[in-house]
C-alpha positions, 0 to 999 in steps of 0.5 A: 416462496410460492405457496403456502399450503401447511396447514398443522399448528407447529409445534415447538417453534420457539426451537425449530424459528420458522418466521411463519407462525409465532414463537411459541413452544405447545399450542394446544394445552386444553387439555392438560391438568388445571392445577396441581390436584389434577395433576397428582390425579391425572389419571383417575381424572380423566379414567372417570371423565375420558372426555378430559383427554379425548375427544369420543367416550372411552373406558379404560382402567388400565391407567389408575391400575399403572398409576397404583402400583408404579405408587405402591412400588416406590413405597416400598423401595421408600419403606425397603430403604428405611428398613420398615420392609424386609428386602426383596431382589431387586428387578432385573435393569432391563425392567427398571430401564423400561419402567423409568421410561413409561413413566418419565413418558407419562409425566411429558405426555401430561405436562404438554399435551395430555391428548389421549392419542398421543399416549397409544405407544405408551399405552402399550406398555401399561399392562407390562408396567402393571405385572413388572410392579406385583412381581416386584411387590408380591409373591409370585403366585400372589402376583401372578393372580392379582396381575391376570385379574386386574389385566382381564378387568381391564381388557373387558372394561373397553367393551363396548366402545367407541372409535373415530370410526374409518372409511371402507375400502375403495380402489384409491385411498383418496380422490377427489373432483377438481375443476379445470383452471384456466390459469392455475399459475395465478390462482388462490384457493383460501381454507376458512375453516379448521374443519372437517380439514381441506387441506388434503385437497390440495394434493389433487390440484396443479402444483402451480396453485396456491393454497392459503389458511384463513384463520384457520387456528394456525398462530400467524406471524407478521411475516405469514401475514405479509406473504399471505397479502403479497399472494393476494396482490401478485396472483390475478386470479380466479381466486376461489375459497374452499369449503367443506360440502355439508354430509349425512353420516348416517347415509353410508350405513343406511346403504350397508342396511339396504343391501342386506336387506335387498340380499335378504329378500326383504324387500322384493314383495309386499309380505316380505316388506311388512315382515322387515317393517315389522322386525323394525319396530322391534329393534333400533336400527335408525331405519324406517321401512318405506313401501315404493309404487310397484310392491316393493320396499326400501329403507329410509332414515328416521325424521330424527337422523335427516338433515337438512344438508343445504341449510347447514352448507349456506350457515358454513358459507356464511361464516367461512365468507365472514372470517375470510372478509377479515384478511381482505376476500370477499366470497362471490353470492351463489358462486359457491359448486360443489365438488366430490371427494372421498377417503377410502369409500367415505365421502368427504365432498367440498365446495369451491367459491368465487372470490375477490380480493378487496383493495 
């Protein structure tokens, strides 16, 4: 293999036996239930504290509703079998199949990952499961009434919601500036950060360039280390360390707010600027009015939302340099250069730093 470009953590390598990774099954077990009690009450636990399964705050009621409905259906089935409850017509075969699939899929998700984004396809079935269970448990009129109100409450509970965000549309979905490389066939670009993701930038580089991860979370096998060392010794360089470039995620919002204020004529004169300043003091808009010498004004981020990007870059550089040093890769001080890259309209700058291979 001429280069190492894979940066994602492989799952179930105990089955696939990739020689470059350790023989492990599920790698990320951080989000799973911690004991039997949590396992039995998991939908209630992660609904109360969604940070247990997802990195952004969410408000979800559908999971305790679906869990309670399925448990109630199972209990009713047992009581009918015991003759305690009067028998009812069973669910249709297709409904039983979907209910079984839903239940097994939820258990498999919980035991393997418990990472919420992996649950989204199953989540689409949750309202249907609540409805089917209620139809089997209650008279039709009561089931419809309770089901409608329950699902309406679950739908409204998510508002207001927070997401991982999305980039604005642009002419190109992904873009990146790439420097001219004197000998791409002799170059290795190392990545020594697990976050934010950087491997996607490799697609913009000449195919002759080798990319290799250093301590990015990949479960490295001895063969991975050996191949990494082979890259270092057989390629003469120049070699580079790729780092993320610091950015302020509030900047994109600032640009949109400036465009809106300009479009409404709120920055064109001293009187308009005074009116804009008055409005901004009454609302939380994360920006302040900034007068300009010509009588016009603009918007700037409030002090608490400003970032020292150079300081962040220095800290990132120092941390990555320390990690790379553990692999025999030494960063050359003062050699880092910043390059533009973007996902849609959202900038994701990165930096390349010259490195040398230690003997």
